[in-house]
N, CA, C, O and the ligand as a Tripos MOL2 file, in Angstrom:
@<TRIPOS>MOLECULE
protein
  277   275    70     0     0
PROTEIN
NO_CHARGES

@<TRIPOS>ATOM
      1 N           0.8530   -1.1900    0.0000 N.3       1 MET1
      2 CA          0.0000    0.0000    0.0000 C.3       1 MET1
      3 C           0.8880    1.2380    0.0000 C.2       1 MET1
      4 O           2.0010    1.2170    0.5260 O.2       1 MET1
      5 N           0.4000    2.2870   -0.5780 N.am      2 ILE2
      6 CA          1.1950    3.5080   -0.6920 C.3       2 ILE2
      7 C           0.5460    4.6320    0.0980 C.2       2 ILE2
      8 O          -0.6460    4.9080   -0.0370 O.2       2 ILE2
      9 N           1.3540    5.2680    0.9190 N.am      3 PHE3
     10 CA          0.9050    6.4520    1.6420 C.3       3 PHE3
     11 C           1.5600    7.6720    1.0340 C.2       3 PHE3
     12 O           2.6030    7.5760    0.3870 O.2       3 PHE3
     13 N           0.9410    8.8160    1.2450 N.am      4 TYR4
     14 CA          1.5810   10.0600    0.8370 C.3       4 TYR4
     15 C           1.7620   10.9170    2.0790 C.2       4 TYR4
     16 O           0.8060   11.1970    2.8020 O.2       4 TYR4
     17 N           2.9950   11.3270    2.3140 N.am      5 ASN5
     18 CA          3.2420   12.1480    3.4940 C.3       5 ASN5
     19 C           2.8290   13.5880    3.2050 C.2       5 ASN5
     20 O           2.5290   13.9270    2.0600 O.2       5 ASN5
     21 N           2.8100   14.4510    4.2480 N.am      6 PRO6
     22 CA          2.3020   15.8230    4.0770 C.3       6 PRO6
     23 C           2.9900   16.6000    2.9530 C.2       6 PRO6
     24 O           2.3860   17.5020    2.3720 O.2       6 PRO6
     25 N           4.2220   16.2700    2.6450 N.am      7 SER7
     26 CA          4.9020   16.9860    1.5680 C.3       7 SER7
     27 C           4.5820   16.3820    0.2100 C.2       7 SER7
     28 O           5.0730   16.8540   -0.8160 O.2       7 SER7
     29 N           3.7590   15.3390    0.2020 N.am      8 GLY8
     30 CA          3.3170   14.7530   -1.0580 C.3       8 GLY8
     31 C           4.1790   13.6090   -1.5430 C.2       8 GLY8
     32 O           3.9260   13.0350   -2.6020 O.2       8 GLY8
     33 N           5.1850   13.2800   -0.7770 N.am      9 ALA9
     34 CA          6.0700   12.1900   -1.1800 C.3       9 ALA9
     35 C           5.4300   10.8370   -0.8530 C.2       9 ALA9
     36 O           4.8710   10.6500    0.2280 O.2       9 ALA9
     37 N           5.5160    9.9190   -1.7790 N.am     10 PRO10
     38 CA          4.9580    8.5870   -1.5300 C.3      10 PRO10
     39 C           5.8070    7.8060   -0.5470 C.2      10 PRO10
     40 O           7.0340    7.9100   -0.5300 O.2      10 PRO10
     41 N           5.1210    7.0220    0.2720 N.am     11 GLU11
     42 CA          5.8290    6.1470    1.1970 C.3      11 GLU11
     43 C           5.2120    4.7680    1.1200 C.2      11 GLU11
     44 O           3.9920    4.6040    1.1360 O.2      11 GLU11
     45 N           6.0700    3.8000    1.0390 N.am     12 LEU12
     46 CA          5.6040    2.4210    0.9560 C.3      12 LEU12
     47 C           5.1960    1.9490    2.3540 C.2      12 LEU12
     48 O           5.9350    2.1360    3.3210 O.2      12 LEU12
     49 N           4.0410    1.3490    2.4460 N.am     13 ALA13
     50 CA          3.5800    0.8430    3.7420 C.3      13 ALA13
     51 C           3.1540   -0.6130    3.5990 C.2      13 ALA13
     52 O           2.7660   -1.0750    2.5260 O.2      13 ALA13
     53 N           3.2410   -1.3090    4.7170 N.am     14 CYS14
     54 CA          2.9210   -2.7310    4.7370 C.3      14 CYS14
     55 C           1.4450   -2.9850    4.4350 C.2      14 CYS14
     56 O           0.5700   -2.3200    4.9880 O.2      14 CYS14
     57 N           1.1770   -3.9370    3.5670 N.am     15 ASP15
     58 CA         -0.2040   -4.2770    3.2380 C.3      15 ASP15
     59 C          -0.9320   -4.8840    4.4310 C.2      15 ASP15
     60 O          -2.1500   -4.7600    4.5560 O.2      15 ASP15
     61 N          -0.1800   -5.5360    5.3010 N.am     16 GLU16
     62 CA         -0.7980   -6.2510    6.4130 C.3      16 GLU16
     63 C          -1.0550   -5.3580    7.6240 C.2      16 GLU16
     64 O          -2.1760   -5.2990    8.1280 O.2      16 GLU16
     65 N          -0.0160   -4.6620    8.0890 N.am     17 CYS17
     66 CA         -0.1780   -3.9000    9.3260 C.3      17 CYS17
     67 C          -0.1420   -2.3890    9.0950 C.2      17 CYS17
     68 O          -0.4150   -1.6090   10.0080 O.2      17 CYS17
     69 N           0.1970   -1.9800    7.8630 N.am     18 GLY18
     70 CA          0.1470   -0.5570    7.5480 C.3      18 GLY18
     71 C           1.3320    0.2360    8.0480 C.2      18 GLY18
     72 O           1.3630    1.4560    7.8930 O.2      18 GLY18
     73 N           2.3080   -0.4240    8.6410 N.am     19 CYS19
     74 CA          3.4670    0.3120    9.1140 C.3      19 CYS19
     75 C           4.3890    0.6220    7.9400 C.2      19 CYS19
     76 O           4.3230   -0.0110    6.8860 O.2      19 CYS19
     77 N           5.2370    1.6000    8.1500 N.am     20 ARG20
     78 CA          6.0790    2.0490    7.0440 C.3      20 ARG20
     79 C           7.5460    1.7310    7.2720 C.2      20 ARG20
     80 O           8.4290    2.3530    6.6820 O.2      20 ARG20
     81 N           7.7940    0.7590    8.1330 N.am     21 TRP21
     82 CA          9.1810    0.3770    8.3900 C.3      21 TRP21
     83 C           9.4820   -0.9130    7.6630 C.2      21 TRP21
     84 O           8.9090   -1.9640    7.9480 O.2      21 TRP21
     85 N          10.3860   -0.8090    6.7250 N.am     22 PHE22
     86 CA         10.7520   -1.9970    5.9680 C.3      22 PHE22
     87 C          12.2350   -2.2880    6.0820 C.2      22 PHE22
     88 O          13.0750   -1.3890    6.1290 O.2      22 PHE22
     89 N          12.5160   -3.5510    6.1230 N.am     23 ASP23
     90 CA         13.8950   -3.9900    6.0130 C.3      23 ASP23
     91 C          14.2120   -4.0130    4.5290 C.2      23 ASP23
     92 O          13.7720   -4.9030    3.8010 O.2      23 ASP23
     93 N          14.9780   -3.0290    4.0890 N.am     24 ARG24
     94 CA         15.2070   -2.9020    2.6550 C.3      24 ARG24
     95 C          16.1470   -3.9730    2.1080 C.2      24 ARG24
     96 O          16.1970   -4.2060    0.9000 O.2      24 ARG24
     97 N          16.8680   -4.6020    2.9760 N.am     25 MET25
     98 CA         17.7190   -5.6910    2.5080 C.3      25 MET25
     99 C          16.8760   -6.9250    2.1970 C.2      25 MET25
    100 O          17.1080   -7.6290    1.2150 O.2      25 MET25
    101 N          15.8970   -7.1640    3.0570 N.am     26 ALA26
    102 CA         15.0650   -8.3620    2.9020 C.3      26 ALA26
    103 C          13.7430   -8.0620    2.2070 C.2      26 ALA26
    104 O          12.9970   -8.9750    1.8550 O.2      26 ALA26
    105 N          13.4520   -6.7450    2.0080 N.am     27 ASN27
    106 CA         12.1690   -6.3510    1.4340 C.3      27 ASN27
    107 C          11.0090   -6.9330    2.2360 C.2      27 ASN27
    108 O          10.0580   -7.4760    1.6750 O.2      27 ASN27
    109 N          11.1070   -6.8090    3.5410 N.am     28 ALA28
    110 CA         10.0420   -7.3140    4.4030 C.3      28 ALA28
    111 C           9.7530   -6.2990    5.5010 C.2      28 ALA28
    112 O          10.6110   -5.5080    5.8950 O.2      28 ALA28
    113 N           8.5100   -6.3510    5.9800 N.am     29 CYS29
    114 CA          8.0710   -5.4430    7.0350 C.3      29 CYS29
    115 C           8.7940   -5.7490    8.3490 C.2      29 CYS29
    116 O           8.9410   -6.9120    8.7240 O.2      29 CYS29
    117 N           9.2420   -4.7070    9.0430 N.am     30 TYR30
    118 CA          9.8970   -4.8990   10.3350 C.3      30 TYR30
    119 C           8.9110   -5.4050   11.3840 C.2      30 TYR30
    120 O           9.2650   -6.2070   12.2480 O.2      30 TYR30
    121 N           7.6830   -4.9300   11.2990 N.am     31 GLU31
    122 CA          6.6880   -5.2320   12.3270 C.3      31 GLU31
    123 C           6.1720   -6.6550   12.2380 C.2      31 GLU31
    124 O           6.1820   -7.3960   13.2210 O.2      31 GLU31
    125 N           5.7180   -7.0340   11.0420 N.am     32 CYS32
    126 CA          5.0450   -8.3270   10.9460 C.3      32 CYS32
    127 C           5.7580   -9.2960   10.0010 C.2      32 CYS32
    128 O           5.3740  -10.4590    9.8840 O.2      32 CYS32
    129 N           6.7950   -8.8040    9.3320 N.am     33 GLY33
    130 CA          7.5840   -9.7030    8.4990 C.3      33 GLY33
    131 C           7.0020  -10.0060    7.1380 C.2      33 GLY33
    132 O           7.5350  -10.8340    6.3980 O.2      33 GLY33
    133 N           5.8960   -9.3300    6.7990 N.am     34 THR34
    134 CA          5.2870   -9.5510    5.4940 C.3      34 THR34
    135 C           6.2160   -9.0670    4.3840 C.2      34 THR34
    136 O           6.7440   -7.9570    4.4460 O.2      34 THR34
    137 N           6.4070   -9.8900    3.3900 N.am     35 ALA35
    138 CA          7.2640   -9.5090    2.2770 C.3      35 ALA35
    139 C           6.5750   -8.4620    1.4150 C.2      35 ALA35
    140 O           5.3610   -8.4920    1.2130 O.2      35 ALA35
    141 N           7.3850   -7.5350    0.9110 N.am     36 VAL36
    142 CA          6.8540   -6.5280    0.0040 C.3      36 VAL36
    143 C           6.7160   -7.1630   -1.3740 C.2      36 VAL36
    144 O           7.6630   -7.7520   -1.8950 O.2      36 VAL36
    145 N           5.5590   -7.0390   -1.9440 N.am     37 THR37
    146 CA          5.3490   -7.6580   -3.2560 C.3      37 THR37
    147 C           5.9970   -6.8230   -4.3560 C.2      37 THR37
    148 O           6.2060   -5.6190   -4.2060 O.2      37 THR37
    149 N           6.3050   -7.4800   -5.4430 N.am     38 ALA38
    150 CA          6.8890   -6.7870   -6.5890 C.3      38 ALA38
    151 C           5.9310   -5.7240   -7.1100 C.2      38 ALA38
    152 O           6.3490   -4.6590   -7.5640 O.2      38 ALA38
    153 N           4.6280   -6.0360   -7.0340 N.am     39 GLU39
    154 CA          3.6310   -5.0640   -7.4980 C.3      39 GLU39
    155 C           3.6800   -3.8030   -6.6490 C.2      39 GLU39
    156 O           3.6080   -2.6860   -7.1630 O.2      39 GLU39
    157 N           3.8030   -4.0010   -5.3350 N.am     40 SER40
    158 CA          3.8600   -2.8550   -4.4300 C.3      40 SER40
    159 C           5.0980   -2.0130   -4.6940 C.2      40 SER40
    160 O           5.0410   -0.7840   -4.7040 O.2      40 SER40
    161 N           6.2100   -2.6930   -4.9060 N.am     41 LEU41
    162 CA          7.4540   -1.9800   -5.1820 C.3      41 LEU41
    163 C           7.3610   -1.1980   -6.4810 C.2      41 LEU41
    164 O           7.8170   -0.0580   -6.5690 O.2      41 LEU41
    165 N           6.7580   -1.8320   -7.4980 N.am     42 ALA42
    166 CA          6.6190   -1.1710   -8.7940 C.3      42 ALA42
    167 C           5.7010    0.0430   -8.6720 C.2      42 ALA42
    168 O           5.9560    1.0950   -9.2580 O.2      42 ALA42
    169 N           4.6300   -0.1280   -7.8990 N.am     43 GLU43
    170 CA          3.6940    0.9660   -7.7080 C.3      43 GLU43
    171 C           4.3780    2.1160   -6.9720 C.2      43 GLU43
    172 O           4.1890    3.2850   -7.3070 O.2      43 GLU43
    173 N           5.1650    1.7680   -5.9780 N.am     44 TYR44
    174 CA          5.8900    2.7700   -5.2040 C.3      44 TYR44
    175 C           6.8830    3.5120   -6.0920 C.2      44 TYR44
    176 O           7.0200    4.7330   -6.0140 O.2      44 TYR44
    177 N           7.5690    2.7530   -6.9320 N.am     45 ARG45
    178 CA          8.5240    3.3410   -7.8670 C.3      45 ARG45
    179 C           7.8590    4.3790   -8.7670 C.2      45 ARG45
    180 O           8.3620    5.4860   -8.9620 O.2      45 ARG45
    181 N           6.7060    3.9760   -9.3070 N.am     46 ARG46
    182 CA          5.9860    4.8820  -10.2060 C.3      46 ARG46
    183 C           5.5550    6.1420   -9.4700 C.2      46 ARG46
    184 O           5.6740    7.2510   -9.9910 O.2      46 ARG46
    185 N           5.0520    5.9600   -8.2530 N.am     47 ALA47
    186 CA          4.6050    7.1040   -7.4610 C.3      47 ALA47
    187 C           5.7790    8.0300   -7.1540 C.2      47 ALA47
    188 O           5.6520    9.2540   -7.1850 O.2      47 ALA47
    189 N           6.9210    7.4160   -6.8560 N.am     48 LEU48
    190 CA          8.1180    8.1890   -6.5370 C.3      48 LEU48
    191 C           8.6040    8.9610   -7.7580 C.2      48 LEU48
    192 O           8.9780   10.1300   -7.6570 O.2      48 LEU48
    193 N           8.5960    8.3070   -8.8960 N.am     49 ASP49
    194 CA          9.0050    8.9650  -10.1410 C.3      49 ASP49
    195 C           8.1000   10.1520  -10.4450 C.2      49 ASP49
    196 O           8.5650   11.2300  -10.8160 O.2      49 ASP49
    197 N           6.8000    9.9320  -10.2790 N.am     50 ALA50
    198 CA          5.8320   11.0020  -10.5500 C.3      50 ALA50
    199 C           6.0500   12.1650   -9.5930 C.2      50 ALA50
    200 O           5.9870   13.3310   -9.9830 O.2      50 ALA50
    201 N           6.3060   11.8280   -8.3380 N.am     51 PHE51
    202 CA          6.5360   12.8610   -7.3350 C.3      51 PHE51
    203 C           7.7770   13.6720   -7.6690 C.2      51 PHE51
    204 O           7.7660   14.9000   -7.5900 O.2      51 PHE51
    205 N           8.8430   12.9800   -8.0420 N.am     52 GLN52
    206 CA         10.0940   13.6730   -8.3480 C.3      52 GLN52
    207 C           9.9740   14.4950   -9.6200 C.2      52 GLN52
    208 O          10.5820   15.5600   -9.7340 O.2      52 GLN52
    209 N           9.1910   14.0050  -10.5780 N.am     53 ALA53
    210 CA          8.9750   14.7600  -11.8130 C.3      53 ALA53
    211 C           8.2480   16.0570  -11.5090 C.2      53 ALA53
    212 O           8.5310   17.0950  -12.1070 O.2      53 ALA53
    213 N           7.3020   15.9890  -10.5680 N.am     54 ASN54
    214 CA          6.5570   17.1810  -10.1880 C.3      54 ASN54
    215 C           7.4280   18.1760   -9.4340 C.2      54 ASN54
    216 O           7.2690   19.3900   -9.5640 O.2      54 ASN54
    217 N           8.3400   17.6420   -8.6530 N.am     55 ARG55
    218 CA          9.1900   18.4920   -7.8200 C.3      55 ARG55
    219 C          10.2230   19.2340   -8.6380 C.2      55 ARG55
    220 O          10.5880   20.3680   -8.3300 O.2      55 ARG55
    221 N          10.6910   18.5720   -9.6950 N.am     56 THR56
    222 CA         11.7500   19.1730  -10.4800 C.3      56 THR56
    223 C          11.2330   20.4010  -11.2000 C.2      56 THR56
    224 O          10.3670   20.3040  -12.0700 O.2      56 THR56
    225 N          11.7490   21.5230  -10.8480 N.am     57 GLY57
    226 CA         11.3220   22.7590  -11.4720 C.3      57 GLY57
    227 C          12.3380   23.8340  -11.1950 C.2      57 GLY57
    228 O          13.4110   23.5570  -10.6580 O.2      57 GLY57
    229 N          12.0080   25.0730  -11.5590 N.am     58 PRO58
    230 CA         12.9430   26.1820  -11.3590 C.3      58 PRO58
    231 C          13.2700   26.4030   -9.8880 C.2      58 PRO58
    232 O          14.3400   26.9130   -9.5580 O.2      58 PRO58
    233 N          12.3500   26.0190   -9.0000 N.am     59 ALA59
    234 CA         12.5430   26.2850   -7.5800 C.3      59 ALA59
    235 C          13.6140   25.3820   -6.9750 C.2      59 ALA59
    236 O          14.2710   25.7610   -6.0050 O.2      59 ALA59
    237 N          13.7920   24.1980   -7.5390 N.am     60 SER60
    238 CA         14.7650   23.2920   -6.9520 C.3      60 SER60
    239 C          15.9870   23.1630   -7.8560 C.2      60 SER60
    240 O          15.9010   22.6150   -8.9550 O.2      60 SER60
    241 N          17.1100   23.6630   -7.3930 N.am     61 PRO61
    242 CA         18.3360   23.5960   -8.1780 C.3      61 PRO61
    243 C          18.7970   22.1450   -8.3500 C.2      61 PRO61
    244 O          18.6550   21.3300   -7.4380 O.2      61 PRO61
    245 N          19.3340   21.8390   -9.4970 N.am     62 PRO62
    246 CA         19.7990   20.4700   -9.7220 C.3      62 PRO62
    247 C          20.9690   20.1310   -8.8080 C.2      62 PRO62
    248 O          21.8450   20.9580   -8.5580 O.2      62 PRO62
    249 N          20.9630   18.9240   -8.3290 N.am     63 VAL63
    250 CA         22.0570   18.4910   -7.4730 C.3      63 VAL63
    251 C          23.0540   17.7350   -8.3330 C.2      63 VAL63
    252 O          23.0130   16.5090   -8.4400 O.2      63 VAL63
    253 N          23.9340   18.4850   -8.9300 N.am     64 ALA64
    254 CA         24.9160   17.8640   -9.8150 C.3      64 ALA64
    255 C          26.2630   17.7950   -9.1120 C.2      64 ALA64
    256 O          26.5830   18.6240   -8.2600 O.2      64 ALA64
    257 N          27.0160   16.8240   -9.4750 N.am     65 GLY65
    258 CA         28.3230   16.6780   -8.8600 C.3      65 GLY65
    259 C          29.3330   17.6110   -9.5160 C.2      65 GLY65
    260 O          30.2810   17.1750  -10.1690 O.2      65 GLY65
    261 N          29.1020   18.9010   -9.3250 N.am     66 ARG66
    262 CA         29.9560   19.8890   -9.9790 C.3      66 ARG66
    263 C          31.1450   20.2230   -9.0860 C.2      66 ARG66
    264 O          30.9590   20.5760   -7.9210 O.2      66 ARG66
    265 N          32.3120   20.1220   -9.5910 N.am     67 PRO67
    266 CA         33.5040   20.4160   -8.7590 C.3      67 PRO67
    267 C          33.5640   21.8910   -8.3910 C.2      67 PRO67
    268 O          33.2090   22.7520   -9.1960 O.2      67 PRO67
    269 N          34.0130   22.1800   -7.1750 N.am     68 GLU68
    270 CA         34.0960   23.5600   -6.7310 C.3      68 GLU68
    271 C          35.4200   24.1710   -7.1570 C.2      68 GLU68
    272 O          36.4610   23.5140   -7.1890 O.2      68 GLU68
    273 N          35.3370   25.4580   -7.4830 N.am     69 THR69
    274 CA         36.4610   26.2540   -7.9870 C.3      69 THR69
    275 C          37.0650   25.7260   -9.2730 C.2      69 THR69
    276 O          38.0150   26.3090   -9.7950 O.2      69 THR69
    277 ZN          3.6810   -5.2120    8.5280 Zn       70 ZN70
@<TRIPOS>BOND
     1     1     2 1
     2     2     3 1
     3     3     4 2
     4     3     5 am
     5     5     6 1
     6     6     7 1
     7     7     8 2
     8     7     9 am
     9     9    10 1
    10    10    11 1
    11    11    12 2
    12    11    13 am
    13    13    14 1
    14    14    15 1
    15    15    16 2
    16    15    17 am
    17    17    18 1
    18    18    19 1
    19    19    20 2
    20    19    21 am
    21    21    22 1
    22    22    23 1
    23    23    24 2
    24    23    25 am
    25    25    26 1
    26    26    27 1
    27    27    28 2
    28    27    29 am
    29    29    30 1
    30    30    31 1
    31    31    32 2
    32    31    33 am
    33    33    34 1
    34    34    35 1
    35    35    36 2
    36    35    37 am
    37    37    38 1
    38    38    39 1
    39    39    40 2
    40    39    41 am
    41    41    42 1
    42    42    43 1
    43    43    44 2
    44    43    45 am
    45    45    46 1
    46    46    47 1
    47    47    48 2
    48    47    49 am
    49    49    50 1
    50    50    51 1
    51    51    52 2
    52    51    53 am
    53    53    54 1
    54    54    55 1
    55    55    56 2
    56    55    57 am
    57    57    58 1
    58    58    59 1
    59    59    60 2
    60    59    61 am
    61    61    62 1
    62    62    63 1
    63    63    64 2
    64    63    65 am
    65    65    66 1
    66    66    67 1
    67    67    68 2
    68    67    69 am
    69    69    70 1
    70    70    71 1
    71    71    72 2
    72    71    73 am
    73    73    74 1
    74    74    75 1
    75    75    76 2
    76    75    77 am
    77    77    78 1
    78    78    79 1
    79    79    80 2
    80    79    81 am
    81    81    82 1
    82    82    83 1
    83    83    84 2
    84    83    85 am
    85    85    86 1
    86    86    87 1
    87    87    88 2
    88    87    89 am
    89    89    90 1
    90    90    91 1
    91    91    92 2
    92    91    93 am
    93    93    94 1
    94    94    95 1
    95    95    96 2
    96    95    97 am
    97    97    98 1
    98    98    99 1
    99    99   100 2
   100    99   101 am
   101   101   102 1
   102   102   103 1
   103   103   104 2
   104   103   105 am
   105   105   106 1
   106   106   107 1
   107   107   108 2
   108   107   109 am
   109   109   110 1
   110   110   111 1
   111   111   112 2
   112   111   113 am
   113   113   114 1
   114   114   115 1
   115   115   116 2
   116   115   117 am
   117   117   118 1
   118   118   119 1
   119   119   120 2
   120   119   121 am
   121   121   122 1
   122   122   123 1
   123   123   124 2
   124   123   125 am
   125   125   126 1
   126   126   127 1
   127   127   128 2
   128   127   129 am
   129   129   130 1
   130   130   131 1
   131   131   132 2
   132   131   133 am
   133   133   134 1
   134   134   135 1
   135   135   136 2
   136   135   137 am
   137   137   138 1
   138   138   139 1
   139   139   140 2
   140   139   141 am
   141   141   142 1
   142   142   143 1
   143   143   144 2
   144   143   145 am
   145   145   146 1
   146   146   147 1
   147   147   148 2
   148   147   149 am
   149   149   150 1
   150   150   151 1
   151   151   152 2
   152   151   153 am
   153   153   154 1
   154   154   155 1
   155   155   156 2
   156   155   157 am
   157   157   158 1
   158   158   159 1
   159   159   160 2
   160   159   161 am
   161   161   162 1
   162   162   163 1
   163   163   164 2
   164   163   165 am
   165   165   166 1
   166   166   167 1
   167   167   168 2
   168   167   169 am
   169   169   170 1
   170   170   171 1
   171   171   172 2
   172   171   173 am
   173   173   174 1
   174   174   175 1
   175   175   176 2
   176   175   177 am
   177   177   178 1
   178   178   179 1
   179   179   180 2
   180   179   181 am
   181   181   182 1
   182   182   183 1
   183   183   184 2
   184   183   185 am
   185   185   186 1
   186   186   187 1
   187   187   188 2
   188   187   189 am
   189   189   190 1
   190   190   191 1
   191   191   192 2
   192   191   193 am
   193   193   194 1
   194   194   195 1
   195   195   196 2
   196   195   197 am
   197   197   198 1
   198   198   199 1
   199   199   200 2
   200   199   201 am
   201   201   202 1
   202   202   203 1
   203   203   204 2
   204   203   205 am
   205   205   206 1
   206   206   207 1
   207   207   208 2
   208   207   209 am
   209   209   210 1
   210   210   211 1
   211   211   212 2
   212   211   213 am
   213   213   214 1
   214   214   215 1
   215   215   216 2
   216   215   217 am
   217   217   218 1
   218   218   219 1
   219   219   220 2
   220   219   221 am
   221   221   222 1
   222   222   223 1
   223   223   224 2
   224   223   225 am
   225   225   226 1
   226   226   227 1
   227   227   228 2
   228   227   229 am
   229   229   230 1
   230   230   231 1
   231   231   232 2
   232   231   233 am
   233   233   234 1
   234   234   235 1
   235   235   236 2
   236   235   237 am
   237   237   238 1
   238   238   239 1
   239   239   240 2
   240   239   241 am
   241   241   242 1
   242   242   243 1
   243   243   244 2
   244   243   245 am
   245   245   246 1
   246   246   247 1
   247   247   248 2
   248   247   249 am
   249   249   250 1
   250   250   251 1
   251   251   252 2
   252   251   253 am
   253   253   254 1
   254   254   255 1
   255   255   256 2
   256   255   257 am
   257   257   258 1
   258   258   259 1
   259   259   260 2
   260   259   261 am
   261   261   262 1
   262   262   263 1
   263   263   264 2
   264   263   265 am
   265   265   266 1
   266   266   267 1
   267   267   268 2
   268   267   269 am
   269   269   270 1
   270   270   271 1
   271   271   272 2
   272   271   273 am
   273   273   274 1
   274   274   275 1
   275   275   276 2
@<TRIPOS>SUBSTRUCTURE
     1 MET1         2 RESIDUE 1 A MET
     2 ILE2         6 RESIDUE 1 A ILE
     3 PHE3        10 RESIDUE 1 A PHE
     4 TYR4        14 RESIDUE 1 A TYR
     5 ASN5        18 RESIDUE 1 A ASN
     6 PRO6        22 RESIDUE 1 A PRO
     7 SER7        26 RESIDUE 1 A SER
     8 GLY8        30 RESIDUE 1 A GLY
     9 ALA9        34 RESIDUE 1 A ALA
    10 PRO10       38 RESIDUE 1 A PRO
    11 GLU11       42 RESIDUE 1 A GLU
    12 LEU12       46 RESIDUE 1 A LEU
    13 ALA13       50 RESIDUE 1 A ALA
    14 CYS14       54 RESIDUE 1 A CYS
    15 ASP15       58 RESIDUE 1 A ASP
    16 GLU16       62 RESIDUE 1 A GLU
    17 CYS17       66 RESIDUE 1 A CYS
    18 GLY18       70 RESIDUE 1 A GLY
    19 CYS19       74 RESIDUE 1 A CYS
    20 ARG20       78 RESIDUE 1 A ARG
    21 TRP21       82 RESIDUE 1 A TRP
    22 PHE22       86 RESIDUE 1 A PHE
    23 ASP23       90 RESIDUE 1 A ASP
    24 ARG24       94 RESIDUE 1 A ARG
    25 MET25       98 RESIDUE 1 A MET
    26 ALA26      102 RESIDUE 1 A ALA
    27 ASN27      106 RESIDUE 1 A ASN
    28 ALA28      110 RESIDUE 1 A ALA
    29 CYS29      114 RESIDUE 1 A CYS
    30 TYR30      118 RESIDUE 1 A TYR
    31 GLU31      122 RESIDUE 1 A GLU
    32 CYS32      126 RESIDUE 1 A CYS
    33 GLY33      130 RESIDUE 1 A GLY
    34 THR34      134 RESIDUE 1 A THR
    35 ALA35      138 RESIDUE 1 A ALA
    36 VAL36      142 RESIDUE 1 A VAL
    37 THR37      146 RESIDUE 1 A THR
    38 ALA38      150 RESIDUE 1 A ALA
    39 GLU39      154 RESIDUE 1 A GLU
    40 SER40      158 RESIDUE 1 A SER
    41 LEU41      162 RESIDUE 1 A LEU
    42 ALA42      166 RESIDUE 1 A ALA
    43 GLU43      170 RESIDUE 1 A GLU
    44 TYR44      174 RESIDUE 1 A TYR
    45 ARG45      178 RESIDUE 1 A ARG
    46 ARG46      182 RESIDUE 1 A ARG
    47 ALA47      186 RESIDUE 1 A ALA
    48 LEU48      190 RESIDUE 1 A LEU
    49 ASP49      194 RESIDUE 1 A ASP
    50 ALA50      198 RESIDUE 1 A ALA
    51 PHE51      202 RESIDUE 1 A PHE
    52 GLN52      206 RESIDUE 1 A GLN
    53 ALA53      210 RESIDUE 1 A ALA
    54 ASN54      214 RESIDUE 1 A ASN
    55 ARG55      218 RESIDUE 1 A ARG
    56 THR56      222 RESIDUE 1 A THR
    57 GLY57      226 RESIDUE 1 A GLY
    58 PRO58      230 RESIDUE 1 A PRO
    59 ALA59      234 RESIDUE 1 A ALA
    60 SER60      238 RESIDUE 1 A SER
    61 PRO61      242 RESIDUE 1 A PRO
    62 PRO62      246 RESIDUE 1 A PRO
    63 VAL63      250 RESIDUE 1 A VAL
    64 ALA64      254 RESIDUE 1 A ALA
    65 GLY65      258 RESIDUE 1 A GLY
    66 ARG66      262 RESIDUE 1 A ARG
    67 PRO67      266 RESIDUE 1 A PRO
    68 GLU68      270 RESIDUE 1 A GLU
    69 THR69      274 RESIDUE 1 A THR
    70 ZN70       277 GROUP 0 **** ****
């Protein structure tokens, strides 16, 4: 399941208990151990991409690895 935090960013949450703490190494919920499904991950990815596309604008300077001086 996907939540959106107050700033509009998507957050992946457990389908079973709704918590948002995941073990990213195991792709499983910390609370109940439910594995994150590929569908959920794909959905989260899409939501994240959409969010970042919306954020990218004149207001946010690009974070490029530009050498100083
Ligand atoms: Zn859970």
